[in-house]
N, C-alpha and C positions, 0 to 999 in steps of 0.2 A: 650607338649611344643609348638608344631606347632599350636594347637588350640588357645593357649594364644597369640602367635604372630599374628595370623590371627585376633583375637578379638581386639588386640591393634591397628593393622593396620586399621581395620574397624572403630574403634572409632576415630582415627586421621583423617581418610578420612571424616567421618561424621562431625567432628569438622570444617574442612576446608570448606566443603560444606555449613555448617550452617553459618559460618562467611561470606563466599562469598555471600550467599543469603541475609544476613542482609545488607551487603554493597550495593548490587544491589537494594534492596527494600527501602533503607533509603531515597533516593530522593523522591520516591512516597509517603512515610510517611510524609515528609516535605510538599509536595503539599497538601495532605489531611489536615494536621494540620493547615496550613496557610489559607486554604479555609474556615475553621470553626472559624476563629478569627474575633473579632469585629474590626472595622476600627481603626487603630492606634496601635493595639496590635501586628500586623505583623512586626513592626519595633522596637519592644522593645528589649533591650539588657540587660542581656543575653536572648536569645529567649526562649519562652515558647513552649516546645514540645507538651504538652497537653493544648489546649486552655481552658481558663476559663474567661467568660462563653463560651459555645459552641453556635456559631451563625449559626444555620441551615438556617436562613432567607437569608443568602448570596446566596444560590442556587435559591431563588425566585427573589431576586433583580437583578441578572444578566440578567433576561428576561425583566426587566423593565427599567433599566438605559440605555441600548443600544438595538437596534433591533436584539437581539440574535436569535430569531426564523427565521428571514430573513437570517442571516448568515448560520444557520443550513440548511435551505431549499436550499440555493445556493450550499452548499457543497454536499448535497444529489444529486442534479440535475447533477452537474459536475461529481461526482464520478460514478453515475449510467451510464451516457452516455459514459464515458471513459471505464468503465467495459465492456459494450456491444461491443464497438469498438475494444478493445483489444482481447476479446474472439473471435470475428469473424475474424479479420485480422490475428492474430498470428496462430490460429488453421488452417486457410486456407493456409497461406503461408508455415507454417511448413509441412503440408500435401503435398504440391506441391514439396518441396525440398526433402521430404522423399520418395515419391512414384512415382512421374512422371519422365519420361525420356525425356529431351529436350536439345537441343544444348546450351552449355554455363552454364549448371546448376551449376556445381561446382565453376565456376568463379563467377557467381552471388552470390552464397552462401558465398564465401570468401569475396567479396566486402561488403555484408551485415554484416558479422561478424566483418570486419575491422572497421566499423563505431563505434563499442564499444570502440575503442581506442581514439576517438575524444572527448575531454572534452566538457561537455554540456555548459560551460561558453563561449566557442568559438562561439557558434551559437546564443547567446542571441541577439546581436545587429543585425545581418542579419535577424533573424526571426522577430524581432520587426519592422524593416524597411518594411519587406514584409507584415506583418499584418497591418501596418499603411497604406500602399498603398492600400490594399484591403478594408480598412475601418472597420477592425475587432477589433480595440483597444476599450477597455471598453465594450466588449461583452464576452460571454462565448466561442466563436468560437476558439480563440487561445489556449484555455485550453482543448478543446475536439476534434477538428478535427484531430489533429496529431495521436490520438489513433486508428484511422481507417486505418492507414498506416503501422502498425506493429512496433515491437520493436525488435532489433537485439538479445538481450538476450532471450526474450520469444520465438522468432522464432527458435533460436537454441535449446531451451528446447523442443519445440513442435516437431521439426524435430527428435530429438533423441528419444522422446517418441514414435512417430509413427513408427520409424524404429524398435522398440522393439516389435511391434505387428506383429504376423505372416502374411506374404504376402499371405498365402493361403486364408485368409478371403476375400481379394480383388479378387483373382482369382475365388473363388466360386461365389461371387456376380456378377462378370463380365460374367461368364458362364450363369447366370440367366438373363442376359440382362441389368444389372445396368450400368448407366453411371458413369463417373468419379466423378461428384459432388454428385451423389446419394450414391456412395460407401463411400465418405467422410462423408455425413450427416447421413446415416442409418447404416453404419457398424463401422466406426472408431470413430465417435463422441460418440456413446453410450458406447464405451470401453475406453473413455478418460475422465471420470468424475473426477478422481484424478488430472489429468493435468489441467482441466478447473478450479478446485478449487485452484490449485497453482497459476495460472494466475490471478484468482480473488483476491487472497490474496495480491499478489504483486501490482496489479492495485489499489486495495482499499487503501493500505498503501501509495502508491505514491501520489495519488490524494487527499485523505483525509487530509494528512499532508503537502501537497504542500503549501509553503509560497511564494517562489520566483516568480512563475508564476502569481498568483493573484496580487502580489505587482507590477509587471511590467505592466500587461495588464488591470487591473481593477482600475478605478478611482472614480467611484460613490459608496457611502456607501451601497446603496440598492443592489449592485452586489457583495459585499464582501463575501468571504467564512469564515468559522470559524477560520482557521489559520490566516487570515488577519484581521478578525473582532476583534480578541482578543487584537489587538494593540490599539483599541479604549479605552480600560480600562486604558491605559497608557497615554491617551491624554485628554479625556473628563472629567475624574473624578480624575485627579491628582495622577496617579500611585497607584491605589487601588489594592495592591497586593492580598488581600483576595478575591476580585471579580475576579481578573485575574487567580488566582489558582483554584477558583471554576469553571470558564469557561474552563480552561485547563483540569480539571478532567472530566467535561462533554464531552469534545472533545475526550479524549483518551479512555473513557469507551467503546464506540462501537468497537474500535480497539481491546481492550483486550477481549471483549466478542466474537468477530468474530474469533480471533485467537484460543481461548480456544476450541470453537466448531469445528474448522477445522484443528487443529494441526496434527491429525493423518493422514488426507488426504494430508496435506502439506508434511509431512515426506515421505509418500508413493509415492507421485508424484515426489519428488526429487529423490528417490531411483530408480524409473522407468524411469528416464530421463537421464540415464548414456550413456555410449558409446557402449552399447551392441546393437545387432540387425543387420539387413541387411543394 
C-alpha cells in the first residue's frame, strides 16, 4: 500500500514538473517558431505554431539587413572588459575584507553592503551628468569603467568565500616569505575557481543582456550592442518580428550554452559562499 501511495505521489509530482516545464519553455518555443516564419506569417491569426514553410534564410538575412556583426562585436568587447574588471576588483576587495585587519574594516564593509539598498534608477541622472562632463557619452567607457570598482553583492560573496578557506594556508605562505598580494594571487585565487566562475556568470548575464546602459550612453549605430541593436528591426524594416525573434535567439544562445557548461560550478560556488568560516 505504501509503495502504491509513493508511486502515485511520484506520478503527480512528475506531472506538475512536466506541466511547469512546458509553461516555462513555451515562450522559447514561440520565439523559435516566429523566427522561422516568412514575412507576414508572424501576424496571422490564429497563429501558426509550426511555420509553413520554414524560412531558415531569416538567420542569414539578419546579418544583411542591419550591421548585426558590429552589434555582436560591440557586445563581446563590452562584456569581456567588464568580466575582467569584475574578476579583478571583486576578488581583490573581497580578499581584503576577509583576510586583512585594518582600522574601520567592518564599518567600510557595512557601508559597501548598504549600497545594495540604493535603487539603480536613482543614480542614472547623476552618472549621466558625470560621464557627459568627462566626455564619455557615446563611448564604451560608461559601460565598462564601473566594473573595475567592484560590486557590493559580488564583494560580499567573495568575502564569504574567502572566509571559508582555512587561514592556515595564508600563515604557511607568510612563513615562506610571501607578501599579502602574493598570498592572494598564488594561494587563494587557485582555490577560488568556482567563485570566479560564479562572478563570470553574473557579469556575463548583466552586461550581455544590458539594454538600459547602451540606450542611455550610446547614440551611434556603429557602437550599438546586441540588446540595443535588436531595436533596429523595429524601426528600419517595419516591425519584422521574424527577424527580431531570429536575432533574439542568436543573442540568447551564448547565454544558454554558457550556463549549461558552468551550472555545476555556479551551484558549488553559491554553496561555498555562505556564512561559514572565520
